[in-house]
PDB file of N, CA, C and O in Angstrom:
ATOM      1  N   MET A   1       0.993  -1.337  -0.070  1.00  0.00           N
ATOM      2  CA  MET A   1       0.028  -0.106   0.240  1.00  0.00           C
ATOM      3  C   MET A   1       0.723   1.072   0.188  1.00  0.00           C
ATOM      4  O   MET A   1       1.714   1.212   0.906  1.00  0.00           O
ATOM      5  N   THR A   2       0.297   2.093  -0.678  1.00  0.00           N
ATOM      6  CA  THR A   2       1.514   3.186  -1.129  1.00  0.00           C
ATOM      7  C   THR A   2       0.924   4.585   0.206  1.00  0.00           C
ATOM      8  O   THR A   2      -0.211   4.604   0.683  1.00  0.00           O
ATOM      9  N   SER A   3       1.723   5.315   0.452  1.00  0.00           N
ATOM     10  CA  SER A   3       1.864   6.127   1.655  1.00  0.00           C
ATOM     11  C   SER A   3       0.462   7.005   1.137  1.00  0.00           C
ATOM     12  O   SER A   3      -0.347   7.371   1.990  1.00  0.00           O
ATOM     13  N   LYS A   4       0.245   7.304  -0.279  1.00  0.00           N
ATOM     14  CA  LYS A   4      -1.115   8.261  -0.431  1.00  0.00           C
ATOM     15  C   LYS A   4      -2.291   7.362   0.121  1.00  0.00           C
ATOM     16  O   LYS A   4      -3.100   7.754   0.962  1.00  0.00           O
ATOM     17  N   GLU A   5      -2.285   6.158  -0.432  1.00  0.00           N
ATOM     18  CA  GLU A   5      -3.394   5.350   0.148  1.00  0.00           C
ATOM     19  C   GLU A   5      -3.462   4.937   1.585  1.00  0.00           C
ATOM     20  O   GLU A   5      -4.437   4.978   2.336  1.00  0.00           O
ATOM     21  N   LYS A   6      -2.364   4.573   1.802  1.00  0.00           N
ATOM     22  CA  LYS A   6      -2.590   4.909   3.561  1.00  0.00           C
ATOM     23  C   LYS A   6      -3.143   6.502   4.478  1.00  0.00           C
ATOM     24  O   LYS A   6      -3.725   6.663   5.551  1.00  0.00           O
ATOM     25  N   LEU A   7      -2.664   7.381   3.522  1.00  0.00           N
ATOM     26  CA  LEU A   7      -3.370   8.641   4.333  1.00  0.00           C
ATOM     27  C   LEU A   7      -5.169   8.642   3.856  1.00  0.00           C
ATOM     28  O   LEU A   7      -6.132   8.823   4.600  1.00  0.00           O
ATOM     29  N   ALA A   8      -5.159   8.402   2.530  1.00  0.00           N
ATOM     30  CA  ALA A   8      -6.774   8.146   2.431  1.00  0.00           C
ATOM     31  C   ALA A   8      -7.662   7.291   2.832  1.00  0.00           C
ATOM     32  O   ALA A   8      -8.863   7.479   2.638  1.00  0.00           O
ATOM     33  N   GLU A   9      -7.075   5.996   3.587  1.00  0.00           N
ATOM     34  CA  GLU A   9      -7.737   5.131   4.177  1.00  0.00           C
ATOM     35  C   GLU A   9      -7.843   5.627   5.871  1.00  0.00           C
ATOM     36  O   GLU A   9      -8.698   5.170   6.629  1.00  0.00           O
ATOM     37  N   LYS A  10      -6.645   6.797   6.344  1.00  0.00           N
ATOM     38  CA  LYS A  10      -6.809   7.512   8.036  1.00  0.00           C
ATOM     39  C   LYS A  10      -7.673   8.344   7.694  1.00  0.00           C
ATOM     40  O   LYS A  10      -8.358   8.780   8.619  1.00  0.00           O
ATOM     41  N   GLN A  11      -7.958   8.856   6.325  1.00  0.00           N
ATOM     42  CA  GLN A  11      -8.790  10.171   6.573  1.00  0.00           C
ATOM     43  C   GLN A  11     -10.256   9.598   6.425  1.00  0.00           C
ATOM     44  O   GLN A  11     -11.173  10.220   6.961  1.00  0.00           O
ATOM     45  N   ALA A  12     -10.484   8.577   5.806  1.00  0.00           N
ATOM     46  CA  ALA A  12     -11.417   7.768   5.984  1.00  0.00           C
ATOM     47  C   ALA A  12     -12.196   7.157   7.323  1.00  0.00           C
ATOM     48  O   ALA A  12     -13.371   7.233   7.684  1.00  0.00           O
ATOM     49  N   LYS A  13     -11.340   6.692   7.743  1.00  0.00           N
ATOM     50  CA  LYS A  13     -11.508   5.631   8.632  1.00  0.00           C
ATOM     51  C   LYS A  13     -12.040   7.108  10.081  1.00  0.00           C
ATOM     52  O   LYS A  13     -12.932   6.969  10.919  1.00  0.00           O
ATOM     53  N   PHE A  14     -11.355   8.048   9.945  1.00  0.00           N
ATOM     54  CA  PHE A  14     -11.810   9.574  11.135  1.00  0.00           C
ATOM     55  C   PHE A  14     -12.400  10.330  10.379  1.00  0.00           C
ATOM     56  O   PHE A  14     -12.431  11.443  10.904  1.00  0.00           O
ATOM     57  N   HIS A  15     -12.946  10.323   9.308  1.00  0.00           N
ATOM     58  CA  HIS A  15     -13.648  11.330   8.468  1.00  0.00           C
ATOM     59  C   HIS A  15     -13.476  12.341   8.555  1.00  0.00           C
ATOM     60  O   HIS A  15     -14.349  13.080   9.007  1.00  0.00           O
ATOM     61  N   ILE A  16     -12.221  12.818   8.140  1.00  0.00           N
ATOM     62  CA  ILE A  16     -11.485  14.093   8.148  1.00  0.00           C
ATOM     63  C   ILE A  16     -11.344  14.460   6.537  1.00  0.00           C
ATOM     64  O   ILE A  16     -11.035  13.596   5.716  1.00  0.00           O
ATOM     65  N   THR A  17     -11.552  15.557   6.252  1.00  0.00           N
ATOM     66  CA  THR A  17     -11.047  15.966   5.043  1.00  0.00           C
ATOM     67  C   THR A  17      -9.393  16.072   4.670  1.00  0.00           C
ATOM     68  O   THR A  17      -8.541  16.146   5.555  1.00  0.00           O
ATOM     69  N   SER A  18      -9.091  16.067   3.307  1.00  0.00           N
ATOM     70  CA  SER A  18      -7.938  16.484   3.176  1.00  0.00           C
ATOM     71  C   SER A  18      -7.303  17.670   3.991  1.00  0.00           C
ATOM     72  O   SER A  18      -6.232  17.606   4.595  1.00  0.00           O
ATOM     73  N   ARG A  19      -8.149  18.780   3.910  1.00  0.00           N
ATOM     74  CA  ARG A  19      -7.832  20.155   4.418  1.00  0.00           C
ATOM     75  C   ARG A  19      -7.846  19.850   5.971  1.00  0.00           C
ATOM     76  O   ARG A  19      -6.951  20.190   6.745  1.00  0.00           O
ATOM     77  N   GLN A  20      -8.708  19.332   6.226  1.00  0.00           N
ATOM     78  CA  GLN A  20      -8.455  19.254   7.766  1.00  0.00           C
ATOM     79  C   GLN A  20      -7.569  18.147   8.472  1.00  0.00           C
ATOM     80  O   GLN A  20      -7.429  18.164   9.695  1.00  0.00           O
ATOM     81  N   PHE A  21      -7.084  17.365   7.825  1.00  0.00           N
ATOM     82  CA  PHE A  21      -5.914  16.333   8.044  1.00  0.00           C
ATOM     83  C   PHE A  21      -4.617  17.535   7.849  1.00  0.00           C
ATOM     84  O   PHE A  21      -3.756  17.660   8.720  1.00  0.00           O
ATOM     85  N   GLU A  22      -4.626  18.434   6.503  1.00  0.00           N
ATOM     86  CA  GLU A  22      -3.238  19.415   7.003  1.00  0.00           C
ATOM     87  C   GLU A  22      -3.496  20.259   8.419  1.00  0.00           C
ATOM     88  O   GLU A  22      -2.510  20.440   9.133  1.00  0.00           O
ATOM     89  N   VAL A  23      -4.686  20.740   8.814  1.00  0.00           N
ATOM     90  CA  VAL A  23      -4.717  21.373  10.050  1.00  0.00           C
ATOM     91  C   VAL A  23      -4.104  20.871  10.933  1.00  0.00           C
ATOM     92  O   VAL A  23      -3.239  21.468  11.575  1.00  0.00           O
ATOM     93  N   LEU A  24      -4.554  19.320  11.175  1.00  0.00           N
ATOM     94  CA  LEU A  24      -3.910  18.398  12.073  1.00  0.00           C
ATOM     95  C   LEU A  24      -2.748  18.224  12.272  1.00  0.00           C
ATOM     96  O   LEU A  24      -2.252  18.107  13.392  1.00  0.00           O
ATOM     97  N   THR A  25      -2.103  18.180  11.137  1.00  0.00           N
ATOM     98  CA  THR A  25      -0.619  18.103  10.821  1.00  0.00           C
ATOM     99  C   THR A  25      -0.101  19.168  11.760  1.00  0.00           C
ATOM    100  O   THR A  25       0.648  19.058  12.730  1.00  0.00           O
ATOM    101  N   LEU A  26      -0.834  20.490  11.093  1.00  0.00           N
ATOM    102  CA  LEU A  26       0.034  21.337  11.673  1.00  0.00           C
ATOM    103  C   LEU A  26      -0.112  21.686  13.089  1.00  0.00           C
ATOM    104  O   LEU A  26       0.781  22.321  13.650  1.00  0.00           O
ATOM    105  N   VAL A  27      -1.050  21.360  13.636  1.00  0.00           N
ATOM    106  CA  VAL A  27      -1.747  21.592  14.995  1.00  0.00           C
ATOM    107  C   VAL A  27      -0.593  20.614  15.887  1.00  0.00           C
ATOM    108  O   VAL A  27       0.079  20.945  16.864  1.00  0.00           O
ATOM    109  N   CYS A  28      -0.642  19.279  15.149  1.00  0.00           N
ATOM    110  CA  CYS A  28       0.850  18.704  15.808  1.00  0.00           C
ATOM    111  C   CYS A  28       1.915  19.283  16.061  1.00  0.00           C
ATOM    112  O   CYS A  28       2.680  19.157  17.017  1.00  0.00           O
ATOM    113  N   ASN A  29       1.953  19.949  15.149  1.00  0.00           N
ATOM    114  CA  ASN A  29       3.222  20.340  14.850  1.00  0.00           C
ATOM    115  C   ASN A  29       3.614  21.682  15.973  1.00  0.00           C
ATOM    116  O   ASN A  29       4.667  22.310  16.079  1.00  0.00           O
ATOM    117  N   GLY A  30       2.747  21.770  16.478  1.00  0.00           N
ATOM    118  CA  GLY A  30       2.412  22.812  17.608  1.00  0.00           C
ATOM    119  C   GLY A  30       2.220  24.250  17.031  1.00  0.00           C
ATOM    120  O   GLY A  30       2.742  25.154  17.684  1.00  0.00           O
ATOM    121  N   LEU A  31       1.599  24.554  15.990  1.00  0.00           N
ATOM    122  CA  LEU A  31       1.076  25.813  15.089  1.00  0.00           C
ATOM    123  C   LEU A  31      -0.162  26.029  15.743  1.00  0.00           C
ATOM    124  O   LEU A  31      -1.060  25.191  15.826  1.00  0.00           O
ATOM    125  N   GLY A  32      -0.188  27.447  16.312  1.00  0.00           N
ATOM    126  CA  GLY A  32      -1.465  27.938  16.747  1.00  0.00           C
ATOM    127  C   GLY A  32      -2.471  28.134  15.237  1.00  0.00           C
ATOM    128  O   GLY A  32      -2.257  27.718  14.099  1.00  0.00           O
ATOM    129  N   ASN A  33      -3.432  28.814  15.708  1.00  0.00           N
ATOM    130  CA  ASN A  33      -4.845  29.380  14.382  1.00  0.00           C
ATOM    131  C   ASN A  33      -3.910  30.332  13.753  1.00  0.00           C
ATOM    132  O   ASN A  33      -3.455  29.954  12.673  1.00  0.00           O
ATOM    133  N   LYS A  34      -3.566  31.355  14.138  1.00  0.00           N
ATOM    134  CA  LYS A  34      -3.343  32.133  13.309  1.00  0.00           C
ATOM    135  C   LYS A  34      -1.606  31.782  12.469  1.00  0.00           C
ATOM    136  O   LYS A  34      -1.215  32.388  11.470  1.00  0.00           O
ATOM    137  N   GLU A  35      -1.054  31.018  12.975  1.00  0.00           N
ATOM    138  CA  GLU A  35       0.168  30.675  11.908  1.00  0.00           C
ATOM    139  C   GLU A  35      -0.585  29.741  10.983  1.00  0.00           C
ATOM    140  O   GLU A  35      -0.393  29.797   9.768  1.00  0.00           O
ATOM    141  N   ILE A  36      -1.363  28.960  11.476  1.00  0.00           N
ATOM    142  CA  ILE A  36      -1.490  27.582  10.489  1.00  0.00           C
ATOM    143  C   ILE A  36      -2.523  28.452   9.263  1.00  0.00           C
ATOM    144  O   ILE A  36      -2.524  28.330   8.038  1.00  0.00           O
ATOM    145  N   GLY A  37      -3.289  29.273  10.086  1.00  0.00           N
ATOM    146  CA  GLY A  37      -4.297  30.102   8.939  1.00  0.00           C
ATOM    147  C   GLY A  37      -3.164  30.662   7.562  1.00  0.00           C
ATOM    148  O   GLY A  37      -3.299  30.442   6.359  1.00  0.00           O
ATOM    149  N   ARG A  38      -2.165  31.365   8.206  1.00  0.00           N
ATOM    150  CA  ARG A  38      -1.011  32.082   7.064  1.00  0.00           C
ATOM    151  C   ARG A  38      -0.644  31.198   6.312  1.00  0.00           C
ATOM    152  O   ARG A  38      -0.704  31.359   5.093  1.00  0.00           O
ATOM    153  N   LYS A  39      -0.145  29.975   6.913  1.00  0.00           N
ATOM    154  CA  LYS A  39       0.568  29.016   6.111  1.00  0.00           C
ATOM    155  C   LYS A  39      -0.245  28.239   5.186  1.00  0.00           C
ATOM    156  O   LYS A  39       0.254  27.799   4.150  1.00  0.00           O
ATOM    157  N   LEU A  40      -1.898  27.970   5.600  1.00  0.00           N
ATOM    158  CA  LEU A  40      -2.443  27.513   4.694  1.00  0.00           C
ATOM    159  C   LEU A  40      -3.455  28.330   3.828  1.00  0.00           C
ATOM    160  O   LEU A  40      -4.119  27.778   2.951  1.00  0.00           O
ATOM    161  N   GLY A  41      -3.556  29.725   4.115  1.00  0.00           N
ATOM    162  CA  GLY A  41      -4.086  30.831   3.184  1.00  0.00           C
ATOM    163  C   GLY A  41      -5.225  31.254   3.670  1.00  0.00           C
ATOM    164  O   GLY A  41      -5.834  32.239   3.254  1.00  0.00           O
ATOM    165  N   ILE A  42      -5.689  30.277   4.888  1.00  0.00           N
ATOM    166  CA  ILE A  42      -7.446  30.453   5.274  1.00  0.00           C
ATOM    167  C   ILE A  42      -7.549  31.496   6.637  1.00  0.00           C
ATOM    168  O   ILE A  42      -6.494  31.593   7.264  1.00  0.00           O
ATOM    169  N   SER A  43      -8.610  32.214   7.110  1.00  0.00           N
ATOM    170  CA  SER A  43      -8.886  32.746   7.977  1.00  0.00           C
ATOM    171  C   SER A  43      -8.682  31.969   9.739  1.00  0.00           C
ATOM    172  O   SER A  43      -9.233  30.884   9.924  1.00  0.00           O
ATOM    173  N   PRO A  44      -7.975  32.543  10.771  1.00  0.00           N
ATOM    174  CA  PRO A  44      -8.214  31.968  12.063  1.00  0.00           C
ATOM    175  C   PRO A  44      -9.234  31.387  12.259  1.00  0.00           C
ATOM    176  O   PRO A  44      -9.122  30.324  12.869  1.00  0.00           O
ATOM    177  N   GLY A  45     -10.561  31.805  11.855  1.00  0.00           N
ATOM    178  CA  GLY A  45     -11.767  31.478  12.270  1.00  0.00           C
ATOM    179  C   GLY A  45     -12.140  29.965  11.166  1.00  0.00           C
ATOM    180  O   GLY A  45     -12.700  28.933  11.533  1.00  0.00           O
ATOM    181  N   THR A  46     -11.722  30.224  10.056  1.00  0.00           N
ATOM    182  CA  THR A  46     -11.790  28.872   9.241  1.00  0.00           C
ATOM    183  C   THR A  46     -11.111  27.541  10.216  1.00  0.00           C
ATOM    184  O   THR A  46     -11.617  26.456  10.507  1.00  0.00           O
ATOM    185  N   VAL A  47      -9.876  28.079  10.541  1.00  0.00           N
ATOM    186  CA  VAL A  47      -8.719  26.855  11.017  1.00  0.00           C
ATOM    187  C   VAL A  47      -9.879  26.607  12.579  1.00  0.00           C
ATOM    188  O   VAL A  47     -10.138  25.413  12.728  1.00  0.00           O
ATOM    189  N   LYS A  48     -10.374  27.300  13.385  1.00  0.00           N
ATOM    190  CA  LYS A  48     -11.171  27.059  14.657  1.00  0.00           C
ATOM    191  C   LYS A  48     -12.265  25.896  13.973  1.00  0.00           C
ATOM    192  O   LYS A  48     -12.413  24.720  14.305  1.00  0.00           O
ATOM    193  N   SER A  49     -13.039  26.762  12.783  1.00  0.00           N
ATOM    194  CA  SER A  49     -13.895  25.400  12.261  1.00  0.00           C
ATOM    195  C   SER A  49     -13.437  24.188  11.970  1.00  0.00           C
ATOM    196  O   SER A  49     -14.324  23.337  12.044  1.00  0.00           O
ATOM    197  N   HIS A  50     -12.604  23.865  11.728  1.00  0.00           N
ATOM    198  CA  HIS A  50     -11.738  22.894  11.055  1.00  0.00           C
ATOM    199  C   HIS A  50     -11.240  21.937  12.573  1.00  0.00           C
ATOM    200  O   HIS A  50     -11.395  20.717  12.519  1.00  0.00           O
ATOM    201  N   MET A  51     -10.863  22.341  13.412  1.00  0.00           N
ATOM    202  CA  MET A  51     -10.323  22.008  14.713  1.00  0.00           C
ATOM    203  C   MET A  51     -11.835  21.784  15.295  1.00  0.00           C
ATOM    204  O   MET A  51     -11.795  20.717  15.908  1.00  0.00           O
ATOM    205  N   ARG A  52     -13.115  22.322  15.361  1.00  0.00           N
ATOM    206  CA  ARG A  52     -14.068  21.521  16.108  1.00  0.00           C
ATOM    207  C   ARG A  52     -14.702  20.547  15.216  1.00  0.00           C
ATOM    208  O   ARG A  52     -15.745  20.110  15.702  1.00  0.00           O
ATOM    209  N   THR A  53     -14.392  20.046  14.014  1.00  0.00           N
ATOM    210  CA  THR A  53     -14.505  19.020  13.282  1.00  0.00           C
ATOM    211  C   THR A  53     -13.866  18.143  14.187  1.00  0.00           C
ATOM    212  O   THR A  53     -14.298  17.400  15.069  1.00  0.00           O
ATOM    213  N   ILE A  54     -12.801  18.388  13.785  1.00  0.00           N
ATOM    214  CA  ILE A  54     -11.451  17.531  13.970  1.00  0.00           C
ATOM    215  C   ILE A  54     -11.614  16.866  15.492  1.00  0.00           C
ATOM    216  O   ILE A  54     -11.759  15.657  15.669  1.00  0.00           O
ATOM    217  N   LEU A  55     -11.576  17.645  16.333  1.00  0.00           N
ATOM    218  CA  LEU A  55     -12.503  17.492  17.723  1.00  0.00           C
ATOM    219  C   LEU A  55     -13.378  16.593  17.787  1.00  0.00           C
ATOM    220  O   LEU A  55     -13.201  15.594  18.485  1.00  0.00           O
ATOM    221  N   SER A  56     -14.269  16.750  17.205  1.00  0.00           N
ATOM    222  CA  SER A  56     -15.535  15.951  17.253  1.00  0.00           C
ATOM    223  C   SER A  56     -15.527  14.573  16.707  1.00  0.00           C
ATOM    224  O   SER A  56     -16.119  13.583  17.136  1.00  0.00           O
ATOM    225  N   GLU A  57     -14.714  14.698  15.639  1.00  0.00           N
ATOM    226  CA  GLU A  57     -14.494  13.267  14.885  1.00  0.00           C
ATOM    227  C   GLU A  57     -13.642  12.160  15.740  1.00  0.00           C
ATOM    228  O   GLU A  57     -14.030  11.005  15.912  1.00  0.00           O
ATOM    229  N   LEU A  58     -12.361  12.727  16.272  1.00  0.00           N
ATOM    230  CA  LEU A  58     -11.658  11.934  16.593  1.00  0.00           C
ATOM    231  C   LEU A  58     -11.833  11.888  18.308  1.00  0.00           C
ATOM    232  O   LEU A  58     -10.958  11.435  19.046  1.00  0.00           O
ATOM    233  N   GLY A  59     -13.272  12.505  18.833  1.00  0.00           N
ATOM    234  CA  GLY A  59     -13.681  12.348  20.266  1.00  0.00           C
ATOM    235  C   GLY A  59     -12.714  12.938  21.233  1.00  0.00           C
ATOM    236  O   GLY A  59     -12.749  12.615  22.420  1.00  0.00           O
ATOM    237  N   THR A  60     -11.857  13.785  20.767  1.00  0.00           N
ATOM    238  CA  THR A  60     -11.237  14.751  21.898  1.00  0.00           C
ATOM    239  C   THR A  60     -11.742  15.966  22.359  1.00  0.00           C
ATOM    240  O   THR A  60     -12.759  16.497  21.913  1.00  0.00           O
ATOM    241  N   SER A  61     -10.976  16.448  23.328  1.00  0.00           N
ATOM    242  CA  SER A  61     -11.862  17.890  23.915  1.00  0.00           C
ATOM    243  C   SER A  61     -11.082  19.185  23.619  1.00  0.00           C
ATOM    244  O   SER A  61     -11.440  20.358  23.726  1.00  0.00           O
ATOM    245  N   ASN A  62      -9.743  18.566  23.158  1.00  0.00           N
ATOM    246  CA  ASN A  62      -8.749  19.949  22.987  1.00  0.00           C
ATOM    247  C   ASN A  62      -7.485  19.329  22.166  1.00  0.00           C
ATOM    248  O   ASN A  62      -7.280  18.157  21.850  1.00  0.00           O
ATOM    249  N   ARG A  63      -6.728  20.456  21.930  1.00  0.00           N
ATOM    250  CA  ARG A  63      -5.499  20.420  21.254  1.00  0.00           C
ATOM    251  C   ARG A  63      -4.401  19.593  22.169  1.00  0.00           C
ATOM    252  O   ARG A  63      -3.610  19.059  21.391  1.00  0.00           O
ATOM    253  N   LEU A  64      -4.153  19.372  23.184  1.00  0.00           N
ATOM    254  CA  LEU A  64      -3.541  18.511  23.428  1.00  0.00           C
ATOM    255  C   LEU A  64      -4.099  17.009  23.840  1.00  0.00           C
ATOM    256  O   LEU A  64      -3.188  16.181  23.843  1.00  0.00           O
ATOM    257  N   GLN A  65      -4.974  16.651  24.074  1.00  0.00           N
ATOM    258  CA  GLN A  65      -5.500  15.440  23.837  1.00  0.00           C
ATOM    259  C   GLN A  65      -5.492  14.994  22.438  1.00  0.00           C
ATOM    260  O   GLN A  65      -5.210  13.822  22.186  1.00  0.00           O
ATOM    261  N   THR A  66      -5.785  15.853  21.481  1.00  0.00           N
ATOM    262  CA  THR A  66      -5.992  15.390  19.877  1.00  0.00           C
ATOM    263  C   THR A  66      -4.422  15.123  19.738  1.00  0.00           C
ATOM    264  O   THR A  66      -4.337  14.012  19.214  1.00  0.00           O
ATOM    265  N   VAL A  67      -3.369  15.538  19.925  1.00  0.00           N
ATOM    266  CA  VAL A  67      -2.212  15.290  19.557  1.00  0.00           C
ATOM    267  C   VAL A  67      -1.989  14.132  20.512  1.00  0.00           C
ATOM    268  O   VAL A  67      -1.724  13.124  19.856  1.00  0.00           O
ATOM    269  N   ILE A  68      -1.997  13.923  21.697  1.00  0.00           N
ATOM    270  CA  ILE A  68      -1.902  12.544  22.164  1.00  0.00           C
ATOM    271  C   ILE A  68      -2.752  11.411  21.494  1.00  0.00           C
ATOM    272  O   ILE A  68      -2.311  10.272  21.647  1.00  0.00           O
ATOM    273  N   PHE A  69      -3.672  11.529  20.921  1.00  0.00           N
ATOM    274  CA  PHE A  69      -4.691  10.442  20.164  1.00  0.00           C
ATOM    275  C   PHE A  69      -3.867  10.162  18.924  1.00  0.00           C
ATOM    276  O   PHE A  69      -3.566   9.013  18.597  1.00  0.00           O
ATOM    277  N   VAL A  70      -3.490  11.297  18.204  1.00  0.00           N
ATOM    278  CA  VAL A  70      -2.885  11.411  17.037  1.00  0.00           C
ATOM    279  C   VAL A  70      -1.747  10.197  17.190  1.00  0.00           C
ATOM    280  O   VAL A  70      -1.757   9.155  16.536  1.00  0.00           O
ATOM    281  N   ASN A  71      -0.960  10.495  18.002  1.00  0.00           N
ATOM    282  CA  ASN A  71       0.481   9.878  17.839  1.00  0.00           C
ATOM    283  C   ASN A  71       0.187   8.694  18.624  1.00  0.00           C
ATOM    284  O   ASN A  71       0.923   7.747  18.347  1.00  0.00           O
ATOM    285  N   LYS A  72      -0.896   8.423  19.754  1.00  0.00           N
ATOM    286  CA  LYS A  72      -1.015   7.078  20.089  1.00  0.00           C
ATOM    287  C   LYS A  72      -1.812   6.069  18.903  1.00  0.00           C
ATOM    288  O   LYS A  72      -1.805   4.849  18.737  1.00  0.00           O
ATOM    289  N   HIS A  73      -2.321   6.911  18.359  1.00  0.00           N
ATOM    290  CA  HIS A  73      -3.327   5.880  16.957  1.00  0.00           C
ATOM    291  C   HIS A  73      -2.375   5.908  15.658  1.00  0.00           C
ATOM    292  O   HIS A  73      -2.727   5.165  14.742  1.00  0.00           O
ATOM    293  N   ARG A  74      -1.429   6.533  15.507  1.00  0.00           N
ATOM    294  CA  ARG A  74      -0.544   6.825  14.397  1.00  0.00           C
ATOM    295  C   ARG A  74      -0.947   7.113  13.244  1.00  0.00           C
ATOM    296  O   ARG A  74      -0.803   6.550  12.159  1.00  0.00           O
ATOM    297  N   ILE A  75      -1.599   8.274  13.641  1.00  0.00           N
ATOM    298  CA  ILE A  75      -2.666   8.926  12.357  1.00  0.00           C
ATOM    299  C   ILE A  75      -1.515   9.554  11.335  1.00  0.00           C
ATOM    300  O   ILE A  75      -1.757   9.554  10.128  1.00  0.00           O
ATOM    301  N   LEU A  76      -0.507   9.984  11.734  1.00  0.00           N
ATOM    302  CA  LEU A  76       0.478  10.797  10.964  1.00  0.00           C
ATOM    303  C   LEU A  76       1.391  10.014  10.537  1.00  0.00           C
ATOM    304  O   LEU A  76       1.993   9.466  11.461  1.00  0.00           O
ATOM    305  N   SER A  77       1.937   9.583   8.943  1.00  0.00           N
ATOM    306  CA  SER A  77       2.692   9.227   8.532  1.00  0.00           C
ATOM    307  C   SER A  77       3.945   9.003   9.172  1.00  0.00           C
ATOM    308  O   SER A  77       4.439   7.885   9.024  1.00  0.00           O
ATOM    309  N   HIS A  78       4.590   9.895   9.893  1.00  0.00           N
ATOM    310  CA  HIS A  78       5.788  10.406  10.254  1.00  0.00           C
ATOM    311  C   HIS A  78       5.423  11.275  11.570  1.00  0.00           C
ATOM    312  O   HIS A  78       4.326  11.801  11.757  1.00  0.00           O
ATOM    313  N   PRO A  79       6.402  11.329  12.349  1.00  0.00           N
ATOM    314  CA  PRO A  79       5.937  11.849  13.757  1.00  0.00           C
ATOM    315  C   PRO A  79       5.999  13.300  13.405  1.00  0.00           C
ATOM    316  O   PRO A  79       6.683  13.606  12.428  1.00  0.00           O
ATOM    317  N   PRO A  80       5.507  14.036  13.931  1.00  0.00           N
ATOM    318  CA  PRO A  80       5.551  15.653  14.227  1.00  0.00           C
ATOM    319  C   PRO A  80       6.719  16.230  14.432  1.00  0.00           C
ATOM    320  O   PRO A  80       7.472  16.040  15.386  1.00  0.00           O
ATOM    321  N   LYS A  81       6.886  17.032  13.408  1.00  0.00           N
ATOM    322  CA  LYS A  81       8.084  18.127  13.497  1.00  0.00           C
ATOM    323  C   LYS A  81       8.189  18.864  15.008  1.00  0.00           C
ATOM    324  O   LYS A  81       7.233  19.126  15.737  1.00  0.00           O
ATOM    325  N   THR A  82       9.395  19.085  15.236  1.00  0.00           N
ATOM    326  CA  THR A  82       9.450  19.717  16.870  1.00  0.00           C
ATOM    327  C   THR A  82       9.495  21.480  16.455  1.00  0.00           C
ATOM    328  O   THR A  82       9.859  21.908  15.360  1.00  0.00           O
ATOM    329  N   ARG A  83       9.120  22.169  17.404  1.00  0.00           N
ATOM    330  CA  ARG A  83       9.319  23.300  16.978  1.00  0.00           C
ATOM    331  C   ARG A  83      10.511  24.284  17.491  1.00  0.00           C
ATOM    332  O   ARG A  83      10.369  24.852  18.574  1.00  0.00           O
ATOM    333  N   SER A  84      11.414  24.437  16.892  1.00  0.00           N
ATOM    334  CA  SER A  84      12.695  24.991  17.575  1.00  0.00           C
ATOM    335  C   SER A  84      12.399  26.349  18.071  1.00  0.00           C
ATOM    336  O   SER A  84      11.814  27.032  17.230  1.00  0.00           O
ATOM    337  N   LYS A  85      12.656  26.988  19.292  1.00  0.00           N
ATOM    338  CA  LYS A  85      12.728  27.987  19.835  1.00  0.00           C
ATOM    339  C   LYS A  85      14.246  28.932  19.344  1.00  0.00           C
ATOM    340  O   LYS A  85      15.400  28.515  19.440  1.00  0.00           O
ATOM    341  N   LYS A  86      13.922  29.918  18.957  1.00  0.00           N
ATOM    342  CA  LYS A  86      14.982  31.034  18.753  1.00  0.00           C
ATOM    343  C   LYS A  86      15.340  31.444  19.415  1.00  0.00           C
ATOM    344  O   LYS A  86      14.755  32.154  20.232  1.00  0.00           O
ATOM    345  N   ALA A  87      16.801  31.111  19.356  1.00  0.00           N
ATOM    346  CA  ALA A  87      17.765  32.042  20.206  1.00  0.00           C
ATOM    347  C   ALA A  87      17.689  33.468  19.996  1.00  0.00           C
ATOM    348  O   ALA A  87      17.701  34.259  19.053  1.00  0.00           O
ATOM    349  N   LYS A  88      17.588  33.481  21.511  1.00  0.00           N
ATOM    350  CA  LYS A  88      17.933  35.242  22.024  1.00  0.00           C
ATOM    351  C   LYS A  88      18.879  35.832  21.538  1.00  0.00           C
ATOM    352  O   LYS A  88      19.920  35.312  21.939  1.00  0.00           O
ATOM    353  N   VAL A  89      19.028  36.523  20.981  1.00  0.00           N
ATOM    354  CA  VAL A  89      20.463  37.202  20.677  1.00  0.00           C
ATOM    355  C   VAL A  89      20.623  38.410  21.464  1.00  0.00           C
ATOM    356  O   VAL A  89      19.832  39.322  21.222  1.00  0.00           O
ATOM    357  N   GLU A  90      21.495  38.583  22.357  1.00  0.00           N
ATOM    358  CA  GLU A  90      21.745  39.720  23.213  1.00  0.00           C
ATOM    359  C   GLU A  90      22.701  40.598  22.528  1.00  0.00           C
ATOM    360  O   GLU A  90      23.663  40.158  21.900  1.00  0.00           O
ATOM    361  N   SER A  91      22.350  42.189  22.692  1.00  0.00           N
ATOM    362  CA  SER A  91      23.065  43.212  21.776  1.00  0.00           C
ATOM    363  C   SER A  91      23.941  43.635  22.828  1.00  0.00           C
ATOM    364  O   SER A  91      24.782  44.508  22.617  1.00  0.00           O
TER     365      SER A  91
END
């Protein structure tokens, strides 16, 4: 089974669209609504709407539970990237 087929199977199993899957991936990478909206070219309100649907479909109550659920059930084909904190440069 190809990675595209596996992704389609996971999307169908959890009843989430491709766009919601993109949002979910970015949430698991630690991005907030504004950052996700900028990255995907959608409004933060649309991101919130996608998140409400994702939470409902996965049966989770918040982002943390969602990330844990995604990791536990290996919904993403790769582990989320960790966000690196930018080092503060003192002048």
